[in-house]
C-alpha positions in Angstrom: 88.1 52.9 19.4 87.9 49.7 17.2 89.0 47.3 20.0 86.1 45.8 21.9 87.0 44.0 25.1 84.6 41.3 26.2 83.8 40.5 29.9 82.5 37.4 31.6 80.9 37.7 35.1 81.0 34.9 37.6 78.1 35.9 39.9 75.3 38.4 39.7 74.5 39.2 43.3 74.6 42.6 44.9 78.1 43.6 43.7 77.6 41.8 40.3 74.4 43.8 39.8 76.3 47.0 40.6 79.0 46.2 38.1 76.4 45.6 35.4 74.8 48.9 36.2 78.1 50.8 35.9 79.2 49.1 32.7 75.9 49.7 31.1 75.1 53.1 32.5 78.5 54.6 31.9 79.4 52.6 28.8 80.2 55.6 26.6 82.2 57.5 29.3 84.3 54.4 30.1 84.9 53.9 26.4 86.2 57.4 26.0 88.5 57.0 29.0 90.2 53.7 28.0 89.8 53.9 24.2 87.9 50.6 24.0 84.4 49.5 24.4 83.6 47.1 27.3 80.9 44.5 26.6 79.5 41.8 28.9 79.5 38.5 26.9 78.4 36.0 29.5 77.2 35.9 33.1 77.3 32.8 35.5 74.2 32.7 37.7 72.6 30.0 39.9 69.1 30.5 38.6 68.5 31.9 35.1 64.8 32.4 35.8 65.3 34.6 38.9 63.9 38.1 38.7 66.8 40.6 39.2 65.5 44.0 38.1 68.2 44.4 35.6 67.9 44.7 31.8 69.9 41.6 30.8 69.3 39.6 27.6 68.5 36.0 28.7 71.1 34.6 26.3 73.9 36.2 28.4 73.0 34.1 31.4 74.4 30.6 32.1 74.6 28.1 34.9 77.8 26.5 33.5 81.0 28.3 34.6 82.9 26.8 31.6 80.8 28.9 29.3 82.6 31.9 30.9 86.2 30.7 31.7 86.5 28.8 28.4 84.7 31.3 26.1 87.1 32.1 23.2 86.0 35.7 22.9 86.1 36.7 26.6 89.1 38.7 27.6 88.4 39.5 31.3 86.7 37.2 33.8 85.2 39.0 36.8 84.7 36.8 39.9 82.1 38.1 42.3 80.8 34.8 43.9 82.6 35.0 47.2 83.9 32.2 49.3 86.9 30.0 48.5 85.4 27.2 46.5 84.5 27.0 43.8 85.7 30.5 43.2 89.4 29.6 43.5 89.1 26.8 40.9 87.2 29.1 38.5 89.9 31.8 38.8 92.6 29.3 38.2 90.8 28.0 35.1 90.4 31.5 33.7 94.1 32.4 34.2 95.2 29.1 32.6 93.1 30.1 29.6 95.1 33.4 29.5 92.2 35.5 30.6 92.8 38.3 33.0 90.9 38.2 36.3 89.3 40.8 38.4 87.9 39.7 41.8 86.5 41.2 45.0 87.2 37.9 46.8 89.4 38.6 50.0 89.2 34.9 51.1 90.8 33.6 47.9 93.4 36.4 47.7 94.3 36.1 51.4 94.8 32.3 51.1 96.0 31.9 47.5 97.1 35.3 46.4 100.8 34.4 45.9 100.0 31.2 44.0 97.5 33.1 41.8 100.0 35.9 41.0 102.5 33.3 39.9 99.9 31.6 37.7 98.9 34.9 36.2 102.5 35.8 35.4 103.0 32.3 33.8 100.0 32.8 31.5 100.7 36.6 30.9 97.3 37.6 32.4 96.5 40.4 34.9 95.1 39.7 38.4 93.4 42.7 40.1 91.5 42.8 43.4 91.1 46.4 44.6 87.6 45.7 45.9 88.8 42.8 48.2 90.0 45.0 51.0 88.0 48.2 51.5 85.2 48.4 49.0 85.3 51.7 47.2 88.6 52.9 48.8 91.5 52.7 46.3 94.0 51.7 48.9 95.6 48.8 47.1 96.3 50.9 44.0 97.6 53.6 46.3 100.1 51.1 47.9 101.4 49.5 44.7 101.3 52.6 42.4 100.9 55.9 44.3 103.3 55.1 47.0 105.6 52.7 45.1 108.6 54.9 45.5 108.3 55.0 49.3 109.0 52.3 51.9 105.8 51.6 53.9 106.7 50.4 57.3 103.4 50.5 59.2 99.7 50.1 58.3 96.9 50.8 60.8 93.3 50.4 59.7 89.6 50.0 60.3 88.8 47.5 57.6 85.5 46.1 58.7 82.3 48.2 58.6 80.2 45.8 60.8 82.5 46.0 63.8 83.1 49.7 63.4 79.3 50.3 63.4 78.9 48.3 66.6 81.8 50.0 68.3 80.5 53.4 67.3 77.0 52.7 68.7 78.5 51.3 72.0 80.7 54.4 72.3 78.2 57.2 71.3 74.8 55.7 72.1 75.8 53.8 75.2 74.5 50.5 73.8 75.8 47.1 75.1 77.4 44.7 72.6 74.3 42.5 72.0 72.0 45.5 71.4 74.4 47.1 69.0 74.9 43.9 67.1 71.1 43.4 66.7 70.8 46.9 65.5 73.5 46.3 62.9 71.7 43.2 61.7 68.4 45.0 61.4 70.1 47.7 59.2 71.9 45.1 57.1 75.4 46.0 58.3 75.8 42.6 60.0 75.0 39.1 58.7 72.6 36.7 60.5 75.7 34.8 61.5 78.2 37.7 62.3 81.1 35.5 63.4 83.3 36.2 60.5 83.0 40.0 61.2 82.8 40.3 64.9 85.6 37.7 65.7 88.0 39.6 63.4 88.4 37.0 60.6 87.2 39.3 57.8 89.6 42.1 58.9 92.4 39.6 59.4 92.2 38.5 55.7 92.2 42.1 54.6 95.2 42.9 56.7 97.1 39.9 55.3 96.5 41.3 51.8 97.6 44.8 52.8 100.7 43.6 54.5 101.6 41.3 51.6 101.5 44.2 49.2 103.1 46.8 51.5 106.0 44.6 52.5 106.4 42.6 49.3 106.0 39.3 51.3 103.3 36.7 51.1 101.7 37.0 54.6 99.6 34.0 55.5 96.3 34.2 57.3 97.5 31.9 60.1 100.3 34.3 61.0 97.9 37.1 61.8 97.0 37.5 65.5 93.2 37.8 65.7 90.9 38.8 68.5 87.3 40.0 67.9 85.0 42.5 69.7 82.5 40.1 71.2 84.0 40.4 74.7 84.1 44.3 74.7 81.7 45.6 77.3 80.0 48.9 78.0 82.1 49.1 81.2 85.2 48.9 79.0 84.0 51.7 76.8 83.4 54.0 79.8 86.7 53.0 81.5 88.9 53.9 78.5 87.2 57.3 78.2 88.7 58.1 81.6 92.1 58.2 79.9 90.9 59.9 76.7 90.7 56.8 74.5 88.1 55.1 72.3 88.1 51.4 71.4 88.1 50.3 67.7 88.8 47.0 66.0 92.1 47.9 64.5 94.3 46.0 62.1 98.0 46.7 62.4 100.9 45.6 60.2 104.5 46.6 61.0 107.8 45.8 59.4 111.0 46.5 61.3 114.5 45.3 60.8 113.3 42.8 58.3 110.7 41.2 60.6 106.9 41.6 60.4 103.9 41.6 62.8 100.3 41.6 61.8 97.3 41.7 64.1 93.6 42.5 64.4 92.2 43.2 67.8 90.2 45.7 69.8 92.6 48.6 70.3 92.7 51.8 72.2 93.2 55.0 70.2 93.5 58.6 71.5 90.1 60.2 70.9 92.0 62.8 68.8 93.5 60.2 66.4 92.2 60.4 62.8 91.0 56.8 63.0 89.0 57.5 66.2 86.8 59.8 64.1 85.9 57.1 61.6 82.3 56.1 62.5 79.7 53.6 61.8 80.1 51.5 58.6 83.0 53.6 57.2 86.5 52.3 56.7 89.9 54.0 56.9 93.5 52.9 56.4 96.4 54.8 57.9 99.8 54.4 56.2 103.2 55.3 57.5 106.0 55.7 55.0 109.6 57.0 55.5 109.2 59.6 52.7 105.5 60.4 52.7 105.1 60.4 56.5 101.5 59.6 57.4 98.5 59.4 55.0 95.0 58.1 55.3 92.5 56.6 52.9 88.9 56.9 54.0 85.5 56.0 52.6 82.7 53.4 52.3 84.2 49.9 52.9 81.3 47.9 51.4 78.0 48.2 49.6 76.8 47.6 46.1 78.0 50.7 44.2 81.2 51.5 46.2 82.5 48.0 45.7 81.3 47.9 42.1 83.2 51.1 41.5 86.5 49.4 42.6 85.7 46.4 40.5 85.0 48.4 37.3 88.2 50.5 37.9 90.2 47.2 37.9 88.4 46.2 34.7 89.4 49.5 33.1 93.0 49.0 34.2 93.1 45.5 32.7 91.5 46.8 29.5 94.2 49.5 29.2 96.9 46.9 29.7 95.4 44.7 27.0 95.3 47.6 24.5 98.9 48.4 25.2 100.0 44.8 25.0 101.4 44.7 28.6 98.9 42.4 30.2 100.6 40.4 33.0 103.8 42.4 32.8 103.5 44.5 35.9 102.2 42.0 38.4 103.1 42.2 42.0 105.4 39.3 43.2 106.7 38.7 46.7 110.4 39.4 46.9 111.0 37.8 50.3 109.7 35.1 52.6 108.3 37.0 55.6 109.9 36.5 59.0 107.3 37.0 61.6 108.1 38.6 65.0 107.9 36.5 68.1 106.3 37.6 71.4 109.8 38.4 72.6 110.2 40.9 69.8 106.8 42.7 69.8 106.6 45.9 71.7 103.3 47.6 72.7 101.4 49.6 75.3 98.5 47.9 77.1 95.3 48.9 78.9 94.3 46.6 81.8 91.2 46.6 84.0 91.1 44.3 87.0 88.8 43.9 90.0 90.5 43.4 93.4 89.5 43.1 97.0 89.5 46.5 98.6 92.4 45.6 100.9 95.7 47.2 101.9 98.6 46.0 99.8 96.8 44.6 96.8 97.9 47.4 94.5 101.4 47.1 95.8 101.5 43.4 94.9 100.3 44.3 91.3 103.1 46.8 90.9 105.6 44.4 92.3 104.6 41.8 89.7 104.9 44.4 86.9 108.3 45.5 88.1 109.5 42.0 88.2 108.7 41.7 84.4 110.2 45.1 83.5 106.8 46.7 83.1 106.2 50.3 84.1 102.8 52.0 84.5 102.0 55.2 82.6 98.7 56.0 84.2 96.6 54.3 86.9 93.1 54.9 88.4 91.3 53.1 91.2 87.5 53.2 91.7 85.3 51.4 94.2 82.9 48.9 92.7 79.2 49.0 93.6 80.2 46.2 95.9 82.1 48.3 98.4 84.4 45.5 99.3 85.9 45.5 95.8 87.7 48.1 93.6 88.4 48.5 89.9 92.0 49.2 89.1 92.4 50.6 85.6 95.9 51.3 84.2 97.8 51.9 81.0 101.4 50.7 80.7 104.4 52.2 79.0 105.7 50.3 76.0 106.7 46.8 76.9 107.7 43.4 75.5 104.6 41.4 74.8 106.0 38.2 76.3 106.8 40.0 79.5 103.2 41.2 79.7 101.8 37.7 79.0 103.9 36.3 81.9 102.9 39.1 84.2 99.2 38.4 83.5 99.7 34.8 84.5 101.4 35.8 87.7 98.7 38.4 88.5 96.1 35.7 88.6 97.9 34.1 91.6 97.6 37.2 93.8 95.2 36.4 96.6 93.4 39.8 96.5 92.8 39.7 92.8 89.1 38.9 91.9 89.2 39.0 88.1 91.0 40.3 85.1 88.1 42.0 83.3 89.8 43.3 80.1 93.1 43.8 78.4 93.6 45.8 75.2 96.5 47.0 73.1 97.0 50.8 73.0 98.1 52.7 69.9 98.9 56.3 70.5 
């Protein structure tokens, strides 16, 4: 166990503190597992004088990132700053100095993952980012190692704990969106500015990473269809229950006949579906493979120690590779340029809730519009509104072509008896 591997940390916030706790608290156990001792050599912080509640010698701290990425004795740089800049430039500098990088930064990986993988291969360094997608859930390693022999053709996942907590409280406690959001903020599950989470941007980046690895293609963030949960109402929650569904913010990635679709949006799931039982801040990723069938990864998607566990596991993998002399040899690389499906090629079922005047013939006009766009209805329910002159029409379609449905929605708005299209969600059975 003569080899000592030295680590530089970029950031000592919540996750950085957790990484320090694991590396110091489990130092001997980790050394036994990998046959090498891991030692933190330098830590980049904003304020050296800040009280952190950690037993860290002052000489390890620095406010100059170059003391980490250029340090001659550091083997692994661990980036835990978050955000795109300056994190991206720091990661680049570390790789160009032939230092392997471990990061939990989904923003950088989603936007620059392909570029960084090529840079890492060029300089024979490892690049690992298990913690970037689902905290303590080892789904990336499962994709590229555990399921490497299979062809994954679909991923469905709850990859954002904030939105899952909100949707759980709306479903089970009957809260409206704003009340559930405020409760999530009080408990620390939601940021003061929750936009990145509730509008689906955080989940979209994670789905881009998952799809890139699963389909061996560099999926760009701008190709992901994104819709958040801020418009989901308590009325929607009750309406979908009529048909045996729950609403979750679901990320979906599919590959079929060489073409890919990736989306994040409020989606209806059967209340018996395994993902429907994932509650509050927990995450889960459901994978479909031709050989393995269906399998699910479940666990805490965020938090100090779950995320730190994923980071330290990556550090241990890089350390093993260094000891074996294979650093940078097994890196993922995209094998094809992704071809994204168009709206004319995407098939799905949809839930629709509209308010109409309670008049003879309005429902018939709706079905005529659907029929004209080759849309058939699987289930339909009509209920009087509190205003007795209006009715709620709630329906679920059979599978249809997305572009046909979009055109039908535009035509529905021209029906004289239609008051409002209240909500429209994709359905995954």
